[in-house]
C-alpha positions as CSV (number, residue, x, y, z in Angstrom):
1,M,0.0,0.0,0.0
2,P,1.6,3.3,-1.0
3,S,2.5,5.4,2.0
4,S,1.3,8.5,0.2
5,A,-2.2,7.3,0.3
6,G,-1.9,6.1,3.9
7,P,-3.2,2.7,5.0
8,S,-6.7,2.4,6.1
9,I,-8.9,-0.2,7.9
10,D,-12.2,-0.8,6.3
11,K,-15.2,-0.7,8.6
12,I,-13.0,-0.9,11.7
13,T,-15.1,1.6,13.6
14,E,-18.8,2.1,14.0
15,G,-18.7,5.8,14.9
16,G,-18.1,7.8,18.0
17,R,-15.7,10.6,18.7
18,V,-12.0,9.9,19.1
19,T,-10.0,10.9,22.2
20,Q,-8.3,13.7,20.5
21,V,-5.2,14.0,22.6
22,G,-2.8,11.5,24.0
23,E,-3.9,9.1,26.7
24,G,-6.7,11.5,27.7
25,Q,-9.3,10.4,30.1
26,D,-13.0,11.1,29.8
27,A,-13.7,14.5,31.4
28,D,-15.3,14.5,34.8
29,E,-17.6,17.5,34.6
30,S,-18.3,17.2,38.3
31,A,-14.7,17.9,39.1
32,P,-13.4,20.9,37.1
33,P,-9.9,22.1,37.4
34,V,-9.3,24.1,40.6
35,M,-7.9,27.0,38.8
36,T,-10.6,29.0,37.0
37,F,-8.7,32.0,35.6
38,G,-8.5,31.5,31.9
39,A,-10.9,28.7,31.8
40,P,-12.7,28.4,28.5
41,V,-16.4,28.4,28.0
42,A,-18.6,27.1,25.2
43,G,-19.2,29.8,22.5
44,E,-16.0,31.6,23.2
45,I,-14.0,32.6,20.1
46,L,-10.2,32.3,20.5
47,A,-7.9,34.5,18.4
48,E,-11.0,35.9,16.7
49,R,-11.1,32.7,14.7
50,Y,-11.7,29.4,16.7
51,E,-15.0,29.0,18.3
52,L,-15.2,26.5,21.2
53,V,-18.2,24.2,20.8
54,E,-17.9,21.3,23.2
55,H,-15.6,20.1,26.0
56,I,-14.5,16.6,25.1
57,N,-12.1,15.4,27.7
58,N,-9.0,16.1,29.8
59,D,-5.7,14.3,29.2
60,S,-3.5,12.9,32.0
61,A,-1.2,15.9,31.7
62,G,-4.1,18.2,32.7
63,R,-4.8,19.7,29.2
64,L,-8.3,20.3,28.1
65,V,-9.6,19.1,24.7
66,W,-12.4,20.9,23.0
67,R,-14.2,20.5,19.8
68,G,-14.2,23.7,17.9
69,V,-14.9,25.4,14.6
70,D,-12.6,27.5,12.5
71,V,-15.1,30.3,11.7
72,V,-12.9,31.6,8.8
73,L,-12.5,28.3,6.9
74,R,-15.7,26.7,8.4
75,R,-14.1,23.5,9.3
76,P,-14.1,21.5,12.6
77,V,-11.0,21.6,14.7
78,A,-9.6,20.2,18.0
79,V,-8.4,22.8,20.5
80,V,-5.9,21.5,23.1
81,M,-5.6,24.0,25.9
82,R,-3.8,24.4,29.2
83,Y,-4.0,27.3,31.6
84,P,-2.1,29.2,32.6
85,G,0.2,29.4,29.6
86,G,3.7,30.8,29.7
87,D,6.5,28.4,30.9
88,S,4.1,25.6,31.8
89,A,3.0,25.4,28.1
90,T,6.4,25.7,26.5
91,E,6.8,22.0,25.7
92,M,3.3,21.7,24.3
93,L,3.7,24.7,22.0
94,Q,7.2,23.6,20.9
95,A,5.9,20.1,20.0
96,A,3.0,21.7,18.1
97,V,5.3,23.9,16.1
98,A,7.6,21.0,15.3
99,A,4.7,18.8,14.3
100,S,3.3,21.5,12.0
101,R,6.4,21.2,9.8
102,V,5.6,17.5,8.9
103,V,2.7,16.9,6.6
104,H,1.7,13.3,6.2
105,P,-1.6,11.5,5.7
106,N,-0.9,9.4,8.9
107,L,-0.1,12.4,11.1
108,V,-2.8,14.7,12.7
109,G,-2.4,18.1,11.0
110,V,-1.5,21.0,13.3
111,Y,-3.0,24.4,12.3
112,D,-2.0,26.9,15.0
113,A,-0.2,27.3,18.3
114,I,-0.9,30.4,20.5
115,D,0.3,31.5,23.9
116,E,-1.9,34.2,25.6
117,A,-0.1,34.0,29.0
118,E,-3.2,33.2,31.0
119,R,-3.7,30.2,28.7
120,A,-2.1,28.5,25.7
121,Y,-3.7,26.3,23.1
122,V,-2.9,24.3,20.0
123,V,-5.4,24.1,17.2
124,R,-5.3,21.0,15.0
125,E,-7.2,18.6,12.8
126,W,-10.4,17.1,14.2
127,V,-10.7,13.4,13.7
128,D,-14.1,11.6,14.0
129,G,-13.4,8.1,15.3
130,R,-11.8,6.5,18.2
131,S,-8.3,5.9,19.6
132,L,-6.7,2.5,19.3
133,R,-7.1,2.1,23.0
134,E,-10.8,2.6,22.8
135,L,-11.2,0.5,19.7
136,V,-9.3,-2.5,21.1
137,A,-11.4,-2.3,24.3
138,D,-14.1,-3.9,22.2
139,G,-11.8,-6.8,21.3
140,P,-8.4,-7.3,19.6
141,L,-8.0,-6.7,15.9
142,D,-7.4,-9.4,13.4
143,A,-3.9,-9.8,11.8
144,G,-4.7,-7.7,8.7
145,R,-6.1,-4.8,10.6
146,A,-3.3,-4.8,13.2
147,T,-0.8,-4.8,10.3
148,A,-2.6,-1.8,8.7
149,V,-2.4,0.1,12.0
150,G,1.3,-0.7,12.4
151,N,2.0,0.3,8.8
152,A,0.3,3.7,9.3
153,V,2.1,4.4,12.5
154,A,5.5,3.4,11.1
155,S,4.9,5.5,8.0
156,A,4.0,8.5,10.2
157,L,7.2,8.0,12.2
158,A,9.3,7.7,9.0
159,A,8.1,11.1,8.0
160,V,8.9,12.6,11.5
161,H,12.3,10.9,11.6
162,A,13.2,12.2,8.1
163,T,13.3,15.7,9.6
164,G,15.6,14.5,12.4
165,M,12.8,14.8,15.0
166,V,11.4,12.3,17.5
167,H,7.8,11.7,18.2
168,G,8.3,10.3,21.7
169,N,4.7,9.5,22.6
170,V,3.6,6.5,20.6
171,H,1.0,4.4,22.4
172,P,-2.6,3.3,21.9
173,G,-4.0,6.6,23.2
174,T,-2.2,8.6,20.5
175,V,-3.1,6.3,17.6
176,M,-6.5,7.3,16.2
177,I,-8.7,5.5,13.7
178,S,-11.2,7.7,12.0
179,D,-14.7,6.5,11.0
180,D,-13.6,6.3,7.3
181,G,-10.7,4.0,8.3
182,R,-7.8,6.5,8.2
183,V,-5.1,5.8,10.9
184,V,-3.3,8.9,12.3
185,L,-0.7,9.5,15.0
186,A,-1.0,12.5,17.3
187,D,0.4,14.3,20.3
188,A,4.2,14.4,19.7
189,R,6.5,15.4,22.6
190,T,9.7,17.4,22.4
191,D,11.1,16.9,25.9
192,G,14.1,15.0,24.5
193,A,13.5,12.0,26.8
194,D,13.0,9.6,23.8
195,S,14.9,8.5,20.7
196,Q,14.0,7.4,17.2
197,E,14.9,3.9,18.2
198,N,12.3,4.0,21.0
199,D,9.7,5.3,18.6
200,V,10.4,2.2,16.4
201,R,10.2,-0.1,19.3
202,A,6.9,1.5,20.3
203,V,5.4,0.2,17.0
204,G,6.0,-3.3,18.5
205,G,3.9,-2.2,21.5
206,I,1.2,-0.9,19.1
207,L,1.1,-4.3,17.3
208,Y,1.1,-6.2,20.5
209,H,-1.8,-4.2,21.9
210,A,-3.8,-4.4,18.6
211,L,-3.4,-8.2,18.5
212,T,-3.9,-9.0,22.2
213,G,-5.6,-6.1,24.0
214,H,-2.6,-5.9,26.4
215,W,0.3,-3.5,26.8
216,P,3.8,-5.1,26.9
217,H,5.6,-2.2,28.7
218,A,4.7,-2.8,32.4
219,E,7.1,-0.1,33.6
220,A,5.1,2.7,31.7
221,P,1.7,1.5,30.5
222,L,0.8,4.9,28.9
223,H,3.6,7.3,29.4
224,G,3.0,7.9,33.1
225,A,-0.5,6.4,33.4
226,T,-0.3,3.7,36.0
227,A,-2.2,0.4,35.9
228,G,-5.8,0.9,36.9
229,H,-5.7,4.6,36.3
230,G,-9.3,5.2,35.2
231,R,-10.1,4.6,31.5
232,A,-6.5,5.4,30.5
233,A,-5.4,2.0,31.8
234,I,-4.6,-1.0,29.6
235,P,-4.3,-4.5,30.9
236,D,-0.7,-5.6,31.4
237,A,0.7,-8.3,29.2
238,V,0.6,-11.9,30.4
239,R,4.1,-12.6,31.8
240,D,6.3,-15.5,32.8
241,A,8.1,-16.0,36.1
242,N,10.9,-13.7,34.8
243,G,8.5,-10.9,33.9
244,A,8.9,-11.5,30.1
245,A,5.7,-10.8,28.1
246,A,4.1,-13.8,26.5
247,A,4.1,-13.7,22.7
248,P,0.8,-12.7,21.0
249,R,0.4,-16.3,19.6
250,Q,0.5,-17.5,23.2
251,V,-2.2,-15.1,24.3
252,R,-4.5,-15.4,21.4
253,A,-5.1,-18.0,18.7
254,G,-4.9,-17.1,15.0
255,V,-1.9,-14.7,15.1
256,P,0.3,-15.4,12.1
257,A,3.9,-16.5,12.9
258,Y,5.4,-13.7,10.8
259,L,3.5,-11.0,12.7
260,D,4.2,-12.6,16.0
261,D,7.9,-12.7,15.3
262,L,8.0,-9.1,14.1
263,T,6.2,-7.9,17.1
264,M,8.4,-9.7,19.6
265,D,11.6,-8.7,17.7
266,L,10.6,-5.0,18.0
267,L,10.1,-5.5,21.8
268,D,13.3,-7.3,22.3
269,D,16.1,-5.0,23.4
270,S,18.7,-7.6,22.3
271,V,17.5,-7.4,18.7
272,A,18.6,-4.2,16.9
273,P,15.4,-2.6,15.4
274,P,15.2,-1.4,11.8
275,S,14.9,2.3,11.0
276,S,11.3,3.6,10.8
277,D,11.4,3.8,7.0
278,V,12.5,0.2,6.6
279,L,9.9,-1.0,9.1
280,A,7.2,1.0,7.2
281,A,8.3,-0.7,3.9
282,E,8.1,-4.1,5.5
283,L,4.7,-3.6,7.0
284,A,3.5,-2.1,3.7
285,R,4.7,-5.4,2.1
286,L,2.7,-7.4,4.6
287,D,-0.3,-5.0,4.5
288,V,-1.9,-6.3,1.3
289,P,-5.6,-6.3,0.3
290,A,-7.7,-8.8,2.2
291,D,-8.5,-10.8,-1.0
292,D,-4.8,-11.5,-1.6
293,D,-3.4,-11.5,1.9
294,Y,-3.5,-15.2,2.5
295,L,-2.9,-16.6,-0.9
296,D,0.8,-16.9,-0.6
297,S,3.4,-16.8,2.1
298,N,4.7,-13.3,2.7
299,G,8.2,-14.7,3.3
300,P,10.8,-13.7,5.8
301,L,11.0,-10.3,7.3
302,R,13.4,-8.5,5.0
303,F,15.0,-6.2,7.5
304,A,15.7,-9.3,9.7
305,A,17.5,-11.2,7.0
306,E,21.3,-11.5,7.0
307,P,23.1,-9.5,4.2
308,G,22.9,-11.5,1.0
309,E,19.9,-13.5,2.2
310,E,17.4,-11.9,-0.1
311,P,15.6,-14.8,-1.8
312,S,16.3,-15.4,-5.4
313,P,13.5,-15.1,-7.9
314,L,13.4,-18.9,-8.1
315,A,13.1,-19.2,-4.3
316,A,10.5,-16.4,-4.2
317,A,8.4,-18.4,-6.7
318,G,8.7,-21.5,-4.7
319,G,12.1,-22.5,-6.0
320,R,12.3,-25.9,-4.4
321,K,8.9,-26.8,-5.7
322,V,9.8,-25.6,-9.2
323,A,12.9,-27.8,-9.0
324,F,10.8,-30.8,-7.9
325,G,8.5,-30.1,-10.9
326,I,11.4,-29.9,-13.3
327,A,12.9,-33.1,-11.9
328,G,9.6,-34.9,-12.2
329,L,9.2,-33.9,-15.8
330,L,12.7,-35.1,-16.6
331,A,12.0,-38.4,-14.9
332,V,8.9,-38.9,-16.9
333,A,10.7,-38.0,-20.1
334,L,13.5,-40.4,-19.3
335,I,11.1,-43.3,-18.5
336,G,9.2,-42.6,-21.7
337,L,12.5,-42.7,-23.6
338,I,13.5,-46.0,-22.1
339,I,10.1,-47.6,-22.9
340,G,10.3,-46.3,-26.4
341,I,13.8,-47.7,-27.0
342,S,12.7,-51.1,-25.5
343,T,9.7,-51.2,-27.8
344,L,11.7,-50.3,-30.9
345,G,14.4,-52.7,-30.0
346,G,12.0,-55.5,-29.5
347,E,10.3,-55.3,-32.9
348,S,10.5,-58.6,-35.0
349,D,9.2,-60.0,-38.2
350,D,8.5,-63.3,-36.5
351,P,4.6,-63.7,-36.3
352,K,5.0,-65.6,-33.1
353,T,6.3,-62.5,-31.3
354,D,4.4,-59.8,-33.3
355,P,1.4,-58.8,-31.2
356,V,-0.6,-58.0,-34.3
357,A,0.2,-61.0,-36.4
358,A,0.2,-63.6,-33.6
359,P,-2.9,-65.8,-33.6
360,S,-5.3,-65.8,-30.7
361,Q,-4.3,-67.9,-27.7
362,S,-6.5,-70.8,-26.7
363,P,-9.0,-70.2,-23.9
364,S,-7.0,-72.5,-21.7
365,A,-3.9,-70.3,-22.1
366,S,-5.7,-67.0,-21.6
367,S,-5.6,-65.1,-18.3
368,A,-7.8,-62.4,-16.7
369,P,-6.8,-58.8,-17.4
370,A,-4.2,-57.6,-15.0
371,A,-5.4,-55.1,-12.3
372,P,-4.2,-51.6,-12.8
373,A,-1.0,-51.0,-10.9
374,V,-1.3,-49.1,-7.6
375,R,0.9,-46.0,-7.6
376,D,1.1,-42.5,-6.1
377,L,-1.5,-40.3,-7.6
378,K,-0.8,-36.6,-8.4
379,I,-2.4,-34.0,-6.2
380,S,-3.2,-31.1,-8.5
381,A,-4.3,-28.6,-5.8
382,A,-4.9,-28.1,-2.1
383,R,-6.3,-25.5,0.1
384,I,-7.0,-25.1,3.8
385,I,-10.6,-25.3,5.0
386,D,-11.4,-23.0,8.0
387,P,-15.2,-22.5,8.0
388,D,-15.6,-21.0,11.5
389,S,-13.2,-18.1,11.3
390,R,-13.1,-14.8,9.3
391,N,-9.4,-14.5,10.1
392,R,-7.9,-16.2,7.1
393,S,-4.4,-16.1,8.6
394,E,-4.1,-19.9,8.7
395,V,-5.1,-20.8,5.2
396,R,-1.7,-20.3,3.5
397,D,1.0,-22.9,2.7
398,A,-1.5,-25.6,1.6
399,E,0.8,-26.5,-1.3
400,K,3.4,-27.7,1.2
401,V,1.3,-30.8,2.0
402,F,2.1,-32.4,-1.4
403,D,5.5,-31.0,-2.3
404,G,7.4,-34.2,-1.5
405,N,9.2,-32.6,1.5
406,R,8.2,-33.9,4.9
407,D,10.4,-31.4,6.7
408,E,7.9,-28.6,6.1
409,G,4.2,-28.5,5.7
410,W,1.1,-26.6,6.7
411,S,0.4,-26.0,10.4
412,T,-2.4,-24.7,12.5
413,E,-1.8,-21.8,14.9
414,T,-1.4,-22.6,18.6
415,Y,-4.8,-22.8,20.4
416,P,-5.5,-22.7,24.1
417,T,-7.4,-26.0,24.1
418,S,-7.2,-29.2,22.0
419,N,-10.6,-28.6,20.4
420,F,-9.6,-25.3,18.8
421,G,-10.7,-23.2,21.8
422,D,-14.4,-24.2,21.7
423,F,-15.2,-21.7,18.9
424,K,-14.6,-23.7,15.8
425,R,-15.4,-27.2,14.7
426,G,-11.9,-27.9,13.4
427,M,-9.7,-27.3,10.4
428,G,-8.7,-29.4,7.4
429,V,-6.8,-29.8,4.2
430,W,-8.9,-30.2,1.0
431,I,-7.1,-31.8,-2.0
432,D,-8.0,-32.1,-5.7
433,L,-6.7,-35.0,-7.7
434,G,-7.5,-33.2,-11.0
435,E,-9.9,-35.9,-12.2
436,E,-11.8,-38.9,-10.8
437,R,-9.6,-41.7,-9.6
438,T,-9.8,-45.2,-8.1
439,I,-8.1,-44.8,-4.7
440,K,-6.5,-47.5,-2.6
441,S,-5.3,-45.4,0.4
442,V,-4.4,-42.0,1.7
443,Q,-1.5,-41.5,4.0
444,V,-1.1,-38.3,6.1
445,N,2.1,-37.5,7.9
446,L,1.7,-35.2,10.9
447,S,4.2,-33.2,12.9
448,A,3.2,-34.7,16.3
449,P,1.2,-37.6,17.7
450,G,-2.0,-37.2,19.6
451,A,-4.3,-35.6,17.0
452,S,-7.8,-36.7,16.1
453,A,-8.9,-36.6,12.4
454,E,-11.1,-38.1,9.7
455,L,-11.0,-38.3,6.0
456,L,-14.1,-37.1,4.0
457,T,-15.1,-36.9,0.4
458,G,-17.5,-34.9,-1.7
459,T,-18.1,-33.0,-4.9
460,V,-18.3,-29.4,-3.7
461,T,-15.4,-27.1,-4.3
462,G,-16.5,-23.7,-3.0
463,Q,-14.6,-20.5,-2.9
464,S,-11.7,-20.0,-0.5
465,N,-13.5,-18.0,2.1
466,E,-15.5,-18.6,5.2
467,S,-18.9,-19.3,3.4
468,G,-17.2,-21.4,0.8
469,D,-15.4,-23.5,3.4
470,K,-18.7,-24.0,5.2
471,R,-20.3,-25.4,2.1
472,V,-17.4,-27.8,1.6
473,L,-17.5,-29.1,5.2
474,D,-21.3,-29.4,5.3
475,E,-21.3,-31.5,2.1
476,F,-18.2,-33.6,2.8
477,K,-19.4,-34.5,6.4
478,K,-22.0,-36.7,4.8
479,N,-19.3,-39.0,3.3
480,R,-16.6,-40.3,5.6
481,I,-13.9,-42.7,4.4
482,G,-13.5,-45.5,7.0
483,Q,-13.3,-44.8,10.7
484,P,-11.8,-41.6,12.2
485,F,-8.6,-41.6,14.2
486,E,-9.1,-40.6,17.8
487,E,-6.1,-39.2,19.7
488,H,-3.8,-41.1,17.3
489,D,-0.6,-42.1,19.0
490,G,1.6,-41.9,15.9
491,T,2.5,-39.3,13.3
492,T,1.2,-41.2,10.3
493,M,-2.5,-41.8,9.6
494,T,-3.5,-44.2,6.8
495,F,-7.0,-44.2,5.5
496,N,-7.9,-47.3,3.3
497,G,-11.7,-47.6,3.6
498,F,-12.3,-46.7,-0.1
499,D,-15.0,-48.3,-2.2
500,A,-13.2,-50.1,-5.1
501,D,-16.2,-49.5,-7.4
502,Q,-16.3,-45.8,-6.8
503,K,-14.0,-43.0,-8.1
504,Y,-13.0,-40.0,-6.1
505,R,-11.6,-36.6,-7.0
506,Y,-11.9,-34.3,-3.9
507,L,-10.9,-35.4,-0.4
508,L,-10.8,-33.5,2.9
509,F,-8.5,-34.4,5.8
510,W,-10.5,-32.9,8.7
511,I,-8.8,-32.3,12.1
512,T,-11.0,-32.3,15.2
513,E,-8.5,-32.4,18.1
514,L,-5.0,-31.0,18.4
515,P,-2.1,-32.4,20.3
516,S,-0.2,-30.4,23.0
517,N,3.1,-28.8,22.1
518,G,3.9,-27.5,25.6
519,N,2.7,-24.0,25.0
520,G,-0.8,-24.8,23.8
521,Y,-2.2,-27.1,21.1
522,K,-1.3,-27.3,17.4
523,V,-0.4,-29.8,14.7
524,G,1.2,-29.6,11.3
525,V,0.3,-31.7,8.2
526,Q,3.7,-32.4,6.7
527,E,2.7,-34.5,3.7
528,M,-0.3,-36.2,2.1
529,T,0.1,-39.1,-0.3
530,V,-2.7,-40.7,-2.3
531,Q,-2.3,-44.2,-3.8
532,G,-4.5,-45.6,-6.4
533,S,-4.9,-46.0,-10.2
């Protein structure tokens, strides 16, 4: 997604007014500030231009946030005020002046900064929507939306850092999502307490919060807001005995491995972070349209790769699989050549050996036609069936279940319970043989023992989406091949309950129970092999 357009999140909000400044709390109208000199009132016009319309909230630093109107340009504005002004407002005004020099679609625009001694205020863009903190309070975001938020924040930081400045105040209260899906960063600080590296690491915190609803920085949940501090508080991350935050995939099922790794690397002080522009480019690469997001693996994080590790075009296109395909074609060609040579070399004018000229054998010498040889059948396509989840993060890598390499395959995410967390019926691998075949057996190699699964068949293909997967499962459930495996104690399942008089094209290996891996429950399908004729 081009940074100039700014990433967005479709239908991520349902309306409501955003907390316009920092980690601001809802205003408590029953407890106004003690100081009243310079206090604003509704209807007042500041600097003969900005009319105050409604008091929205106060932030944790004691600043007041008002919704206003620029009476000259007739546009809504946010007015951030503190009183008195003077020295107490210096940092706020300096930050506003610095921010006004950076124009970017993912940064809140700053229009004016005025110090009137008894009070000082900053006038800036009004954003209809909610802060990320308020949004995630309704539930964590899916992987695609979390990536879009991270992309927007990193892009905004890249613009700030390009000027040599530091934002210094990146957290879920300063990230806003407008009603139309625009993601913007607000409320920069200029107190010199932060660095560009800390800004970049803060993106890891944003991703962590978006994916889990928790905040990984226990020492400073919201730049000074302590745990349990009104509505500004965010639940602390789940931690081990050493105080280390659990990875998002350990907190919540369905988080893709690549996003989990990126988030934890950004939070890990022992891992050097990328620059903000490199991080923005990487997140832009991962932030692809929903229809395409899960069709192919996004590959390794580019900034984390060693020098010279950039995958070759062959590898990027699935080089090992291409090599296997070429090797297979060469093998077929070689076998055909050998057969052809044998046939040509075996020609004879002797009618006793000529299959055309030889007389028919007597009934006593005849034999029944030989049964077709059983061999490995080609799987022409595969896809992951996940009918009970809109998060399509687990439906990639299906081609690895028939690539001839048992060292890698498709895997589920880690779930909190063996039955996929009580919110889905299971997951499976659907395969297409390309045409109807007589099948003798299907062998499935798994990454670990202890799984329960069954083999199903049907004729429905369906689109690769939630509704299409439901159609496939509902139809295939009517046709089970043999008996299911319950908590199988091995890593290989062999299904051989096929009807010799029936032909099959589509099969579904359906997993109903996951084995434990120590941190939760998951399983990988390393390889599927179909034998028949």
